[in-house]
C-alpha positions as a LaTeX table, in Angstrom:
\begin{tabular}{lrrr}
\hline
Residue & $x$ (\AA) & $y$ (\AA) & $z$ (\AA) \\
\hline
Met1 & 38.22 & 76.78 & 32.91 \\
Thr2 & 39.22 & 77.45 & 29.32 \\
Glu3 & 39.50 & 80.78 & 27.73 \\
Pro4 & 36.40 & 81.94 & 25.65 \\
Ser5 & 36.59 & 81.13 & 21.91 \\
Ala6 & 37.64 & 84.31 & 20.17 \\
Pro7 & 35.25 & 83.79 & 17.14 \\
Leu8 & 32.35 & 83.04 & 19.39 \\
Leu9 & 33.15 & 86.09 & 21.65 \\
Ser10 & 33.38 & 88.24 & 18.54 \\
Thr11 & 30.03 & 87.00 & 17.18 \\
Val12 & 28.26 & 87.73 & 20.43 \\
Leu13 & 29.96 & 91.14 & 20.88 \\
Asp14 & 28.99 & 92.21 & 17.28 \\
Ala15 & 25.41 & 91.12 & 17.89 \\
Leu16 & 25.08 & 93.05 & 21.18 \\
Gly17 & 26.93 & 96.07 & 19.93 \\
Thr18 & 24.63 & 96.24 & 16.90 \\
Asp19 & 21.57 & 95.93 & 19.10 \\
Ile20 & 22.75 & 98.85 & 21.27 \\
Val21 & 23.64 & 101.18 & 18.55 \\
Ser22 & 20.35 & 100.42 & 16.66 \\
Gly23 & 18.19 & 101.00 & 19.71 \\
Ala24 & 17.00 & 97.40 & 19.96 \\
Leu25 & 18.66 & 97.61 & 23.34 \\
Pro26 & 17.91 & 101.26 & 24.30 \\
Ala27 & 19.63 & 103.19 & 27.07 \\
Gly28 & 18.41 & 102.15 & 30.38 \\
Glu29 & 17.54 & 98.68 & 29.31 \\
Arg30 & 18.66 & 96.01 & 31.87 \\
Phe31 & 19.54 & 92.40 & 31.41 \\
Thr32 & 21.60 & 89.75 & 33.02 \\
Leu33 & 24.35 & 87.26 & 32.15 \\
Asn34 & 21.78 & 84.53 & 32.23 \\
Asp35 & 19.79 & 86.46 & 29.52 \\
Leu36 & 22.80 & 86.29 & 27.33 \\
Cys37 & 23.42 & 82.65 & 28.02 \\
Glu38 & 19.90 & 81.83 & 27.04 \\
Arg39 & 19.84 & 83.96 & 23.97 \\
Phe40 & 23.15 & 82.97 & 22.49 \\
Gly41 & 23.58 & 79.51 & 23.99 \\
Ile42 & 26.87 & 80.45 & 25.48 \\
Ser43 & 28.66 & 79.93 & 28.77 \\
Arg44 & 28.87 & 82.65 & 31.53 \\
Thr45 & 32.59 & 82.90 & 30.66 \\
Val46 & 31.88 & 84.16 & 27.10 \\
Ala47 & 28.96 & 86.33 & 28.38 \\
Arg48 & 31.21 & 87.84 & 30.94 \\
Glu49 & 33.99 & 88.67 & 28.48 \\
Ala50 & 31.44 & 90.28 & 26.17 \\
Met51 & 30.21 & 92.42 & 28.95 \\
Arg52 & 33.68 & 93.45 & 29.96 \\
Ala53 & 34.37 & 94.45 & 26.34 \\
Leu54 & 31.15 & 96.49 & 26.19 \\
Glu55 & 31.98 & 98.13 & 29.55 \\
Gln56 & 35.32 & 99.25 & 28.23 \\
Leu57 & 33.55 & 100.89 & 25.33 \\
Gly58 & 31.26 & 102.69 & 27.70 \\
Met59 & 28.20 & 101.06 & 26.29 \\
Val60 & 27.01 & 99.25 & 29.41 \\
Ser61 & 27.57 & 99.27 & 33.20 \\
Ser62 & 27.12 & 96.45 & 35.61 \\
Ala63 & 26.29 & 96.24 & 39.33 \\
Arg64 & 25.31 & 93.60 & 41.80 \\
Arg65 & 21.48 & 93.11 & 42.22 \\
Val66 & 20.91 & 95.45 & 39.23 \\
Gly67 & 22.44 & 93.52 & 36.45 \\
Ile68 & 23.70 & 95.06 & 33.27 \\
Thr69 & 22.50 & 98.49 & 32.09 \\
Val70 & 22.78 & 99.86 & 28.64 \\
Leu71 & 24.29 & 103.39 & 28.82 \\
Pro72 & 23.38 & 106.45 & 26.64 \\
Ile73 & 25.45 & 107.36 & 23.59 \\
Ser74 & 27.07 & 110.31 & 25.65 \\
Glu75 & 29.02 & 107.60 & 27.54 \\
Trp76 & 30.19 & 105.64 & 24.52 \\
Ala77 & 33.77 & 105.67 & 23.18 \\
Val78 & 32.39 & 107.01 & 19.91 \\
Tyr79 & 35.83 & 107.19 & 18.20 \\
Asp80 & 36.41 & 103.46 & 18.80 \\
Pro81 & 36.52 & 101.63 & 15.38 \\
Ala82 & 34.10 & 98.91 & 16.66 \\
Ile83 & 31.41 & 101.37 & 17.55 \\
Ile84 & 31.77 & 103.23 & 14.29 \\
Ser85 & 31.62 & 99.93 & 12.39 \\
Trp86 & 28.48 & 98.80 & 14.25 \\
Arg87 & 26.75 & 102.17 & 13.60 \\
Leu88 & 27.66 & 102.14 & 9.99 \\
Gly89 & 26.51 & 98.59 & 9.57 \\
Ser90 & 23.14 & 99.30 & 11.22 \\
Glu91 & 20.37 & 100.66 & 8.98 \\
Lys92 & 18.86 & 102.36 & 12.15 \\
Ala93 & 22.16 & 104.09 & 13.18 \\
Arg94 & 23.96 & 104.57 & 9.85 \\
Asp95 & 22.64 & 108.06 & 8.84 \\
Ser96 & 23.36 & 109.38 & 12.34 \\
Gln97 & 26.94 & 108.03 & 12.21 \\
Arg98 & 27.49 & 109.26 & 8.72 \\
Thr99 & 26.36 & 112.73 & 9.69 \\
Ser100 & 28.64 & 112.78 & 12.75 \\
Leu101 & 31.65 & 111.71 & 10.64 \\
Asn102 & 30.82 & 114.16 & 7.92 \\
Asp103 & 30.55 & 117.01 & 10.37 \\
Leu104 & 34.00 & 116.03 & 11.75 \\
Arg105 & 35.45 & 115.95 & 8.26 \\
Leu106 & 33.91 & 119.42 & 7.53 \\
Ala107 & 35.60 & 120.78 & 10.60 \\
Ile108 & 39.07 & 119.25 & 10.08 \\
Glu109 & 39.86 & 118.26 & 6.50 \\
Pro110 & 39.78 & 121.73 & 4.79 \\
Val111 & 42.12 & 123.14 & 7.39 \\
Ala112 & 44.35 & 120.05 & 7.07 \\
Ala113 & 44.48 & 120.60 & 3.30 \\
Gly114 & 45.50 & 124.17 & 3.74 \\
Leu115 & 48.27 & 123.13 & 6.25 \\
Ala116 & 49.45 & 120.34 & 3.91 \\
Ala117 & 50.03 & 123.09 & 1.17 \\
Gln118 & 52.36 & 124.71 & 3.61 \\
His119 & 54.09 & 121.74 & 5.24 \\
Ala120 & 54.03 & 118.79 & 2.77 \\
Ser121 & 57.52 & 117.40 & 1.99 \\
Pro122 & 58.42 & 116.96 & $-1.73$ \\
Glu123 & 57.84 & 113.18 & $-1.27$ \\
Asp124 & 54.42 & 113.80 & 0.23 \\
Lys125 & 53.42 & 116.16 & $-2.64$ \\
Glu126 & 54.57 & 113.63 & $-5.17$ \\
Glu127 & 52.54 & 110.77 & $-3.66$ \\
Ile128 & 49.40 & 112.98 & $-3.22$ \\
Leu129 & 49.56 & 114.04 & $-6.85$ \\
Glu130 & 50.04 & 110.41 & $-8.03$ \\
Leu131 & 47.19 & 109.13 & $-5.92$ \\
Ala132 & 44.91 & 111.94 & $-7.31$ \\
Gln133 & 45.86 & 111.09 & $-10.90$ \\
Arg134 & 45.08 & 107.41 & $-10.32$ \\
Leu135 & 41.63 & 108.36 & $-9.08$ \\
Gln136 & 40.89 & 109.92 & $-12.57$ \\
Val137 & 40.31 & 106.49 & $-13.95$ \\
Thr138 & 36.82 & 105.12 & $-13.36$ \\
Pro139 & 37.06 & 101.72 & $-11.57$ \\
Thr140 & 35.79 & 98.64 & $-13.30$ \\
Arg141 & 36.34 & 95.37 & $-11.43$ \\
Arg142 & 38.93 & 96.75 & $-9.03$ \\
Val143 & 36.66 & 98.85 & $-6.89$ \\
Gly144 & 38.37 & 97.65 & $-3.68$ \\
Glu145 & 41.72 & 98.84 & $-5.08$ \\
His146 & 40.15 & 102.28 & $-6.11$ \\
Leu147 & 38.75 & 102.70 & $-2.64$ \\
Ala148 & 42.09 & 102.03 & $-1.10$ \\
Thr149 & 43.60 & 104.60 & $-3.30$ \\
Asp150 & 40.96 & 107.18 & $-2.18$ \\
Leu151 & 41.52 & 106.31 & 1.49 \\
Arg152 & 45.31 & 106.61 & 1.03 \\
Phe153 & 44.86 & 110.06 & $-0.61$ \\
His154 & 42.90 & 111.46 & 2.26 \\
Ala155 & 45.20 & 109.94 & 4.84 \\
Met156 & 48.25 & 111.48 & 3.10 \\
Val157 & 46.54 & 114.88 & 3.18 \\
Leu158 & 45.99 & 114.64 & 6.91 \\
His159 & 49.60 & 113.34 & 7.41 \\
Ala160 & 51.12 & 116.05 & 5.32 \\
Ser161 & 49.33 & 118.80 & 7.33 \\
Gly162 & 52.07 & 118.34 & 9.94 \\
Asn163 & 49.51 & 118.24 & 12.66 \\
Glu164 & 49.95 & 114.92 & 14.55 \\
Met165 & 46.39 & 115.12 & 16.00 \\
Phe166 & 44.86 & 115.44 & 12.57 \\
Ser167 & 46.91 & 112.49 & 11.44 \\
Ala168 & 45.78 & 110.48 & 14.46 \\
Leu169 & 42.17 & 111.17 & 13.59 \\
Ser170 & 42.64 & 109.66 & 10.20 \\
Pro171 & 41.07 & 106.27 & 10.91 \\
Tyr172 & 37.86 & 107.79 & 12.19 \\
Leu173 & 37.54 & 110.40 & 9.48 \\
Leu174 & 38.04 & 108.02 & 6.72 \\
Ser175 & 35.43 & 105.63 & 8.25 \\
Met176 & 33.01 & 107.98 & 6.46 \\
Val177 & 34.67 & 107.38 & 3.10 \\
Arg178 & 34.85 & 103.55 & 3.68 \\
Gly179 & 31.21 & 103.45 & 4.99 \\
Arg180 & 29.78 & 105.37 & 2.00 \\
Ser181 & 31.41 & 102.87 & $-0.29$ \\
Leu182 & 30.32 & 99.79 & 1.65 \\
Tyr183 & 26.71 & 100.90 & 2.57 \\
Gly184 & 25.98 & 103.91 & 0.33 \\
Ser185 & 25.48 & 104.76 & $-3.37$ \\
Arg186 & 29.14 & 104.59 & $-4.22$ \\
Lys187 & 29.67 & 100.76 & $-4.19$ \\
Arg188 & 30.83 & 100.72 & $-7.84$ \\
Asn189 & 32.68 & 104.09 & $-7.84$ \\
Pro190 & 33.89 & 105.41 & $-4.48$ \\
Thr191 & 34.94 & 108.77 & $-5.99$ \\
Ala192 & 31.95 & 109.39 & $-8.38$ \\
Gly193 & 31.70 & 112.96 & $-9.13$ \\
Thr194 & 34.68 & 114.04 & $-7.02$ \\
Ala195 & 37.79 & 112.87 & $-8.95$ \\
Gln196 & 38.41 & 116.32 & $-10.38$ \\
Leu197 & 38.13 & 117.78 & $-6.89$ \\
His198 & 40.85 & 115.36 & $-5.71$ \\
Leu199 & 43.06 & 116.43 & $-8.52$ \\
Asp200 & 42.53 & 120.14 & $-7.87$ \\
Leu201 & 43.26 & 119.74 & $-4.22$ \\
Ala202 & 46.46 & 117.66 & $-5.08$ \\
Glu203 & 47.73 & 120.39 & $-7.49$ \\
Ala204 & 46.99 & 123.15 & $-4.96$ \\
Ile205 & 49.10 & 121.24 & $-2.38$ \\
Val206 & 51.94 & 120.81 & $-4.90$ \\
Arg207 & 52.13 & 124.39 & $-5.74$ \\
Gly208 & 51.96 & 125.39 & $-2.04$ \\
Asp209 & 48.62 & 127.23 & $-2.50$ \\
Ser210 & 47.07 & 127.04 & 0.98 \\
Pro211 & 43.89 & 129.01 & 0.34 \\
Gly212 & 43.47 & 127.10 & $-2.90$ \\
Ala213 & 43.92 & 123.77 & $-1.13$ \\
Glu214 & 41.23 & 124.66 & 1.46 \\
Lys215 & 38.86 & 125.73 & $-1.23$ \\
Ser216 & 39.56 & 122.67 & $-3.34$ \\
His217 & 38.56 & 120.38 & $-0.45$ \\
Ala218 & 35.01 & 121.42 & $-1.37$ \\
Pro219 & 33.48 & 122.08 & 2.08 \\
Ser220 & 30.17 & 123.00 & 0.21 \\
Cys221 & 30.18 & 119.36 & $-1.05$ \\
Leu222 & 30.56 & 117.96 & 2.48 \\
Arg223 & 27.74 & 120.28 & 3.52 \\
Arg224 & 25.50 & 119.04 & 0.82 \\
Val225 & 26.26 & 115.43 & 1.94 \\
Arg226 & 25.29 & 116.47 & 5.45 \\
Ile227 & 22.04 & 117.98 & 4.48 \\
Arg228 & 21.12 & 114.95 & 2.27 \\
Ile229 & 21.92 & 112.49 & 5.18 \\
Arg230 & 19.93 & 114.44 & 7.63 \\
Ala231 & 16.97 & 114.69 & 5.25 \\
Cys232 & 16.88 & 110.90 & 4.83 \\
Arg233 & 16.85 & 110.13 & 8.54 \\
Lys234 & 13.80 & 108.09 & 9.67 \\
Arg235 & 12.84 & 107.12 & 13.18 \\
Ser236 & 10.85 & 104.04 & 13.99 \\
Pro237 & 10.05 & 102.02 & 17.15 \\
Gln238 & 12.72 & 99.58 & 18.06 \\
Pro239 & 12.32 & 95.97 & 19.46 \\
Arg240 & 13.41 & 95.44 & 22.81 \\
Phe241 & 15.58 & 92.86 & 24.36 \\
Pro242 & 13.46 & 89.68 & 25.13 \\
Pro243 & 12.82 & 89.11 & 28.83 \\
Glu244 & 14.52 & 86.18 & 30.52 \\
Pro245 & 12.32 & 83.20 & 30.37 \\
Ser246 & 10.70 & 82.41 & 33.71 \\
Gly247 & 12.26 & 79.57 & 35.52 \\
Ala248 & 15.28 & 79.59 & 33.23 \\
Gly249 & 18.19 & 77.70 & 34.66 \\
Gly250 & 21.70 & 78.88 & 35.26 \\
Cys251 & 24.20 & 78.99 & 32.44 \\
Ser252 & 26.82 & 76.27 & 31.66 \\
Arg253 & 30.17 & 76.75 & 33.23 \\
Gly254 & 33.28 & 77.10 & 31.15 \\
Ser255 & 33.40 & 77.84 & 27.39 \\
\hline
\end{tabular}
């Protein structure tokens, strides 16, 4: 039996992950490997590998004579980049994920900024200031490069805090910044309206002004984002996973 094709497995996994985070496959929903084989036209090998991956993420559980059961969000590995990506990519789940990430930023980034003012090395300060100055230029055709600069800036502040746990959270915190650029209103200018705030923060860190750095991180701005996201949330009925066709045969073996 050959190994499942990685691109095919990724496609199936992305589709199922998106269905779960969007509510198309709600918590408590049950299905079987045969359902997946019929839906995607795949082998049991690929279906089984997809289920193993989702089990590792805490999104489903499987048991004999029961099948595969979708688990509630409380069981998910919510910090996993795959789940964050699926939620940000889903119109149904995007606002909820953005709110959660924004709340996490609100709790951590101002504190990290204050610590960075105390602990940043001269090299860190130099890079943070340089990145902030580069963000003063409104992007034209190089939006991706501008976004990369913004992400690097925030990552450097977390790193310069000297708190290894803050630094380790960087990929998850910055998913909010990346998602806002990819799916939100800042596709053309990732730092629209905040470039000066970045510079104020950088200058506070450079001069070792911890209270100023915390204040410059604009927690009020993050709170406004949180309020706006929550106000835009909409709930609507979700389609359910199609039932297995009656009399459906077994799946093909192998990949």
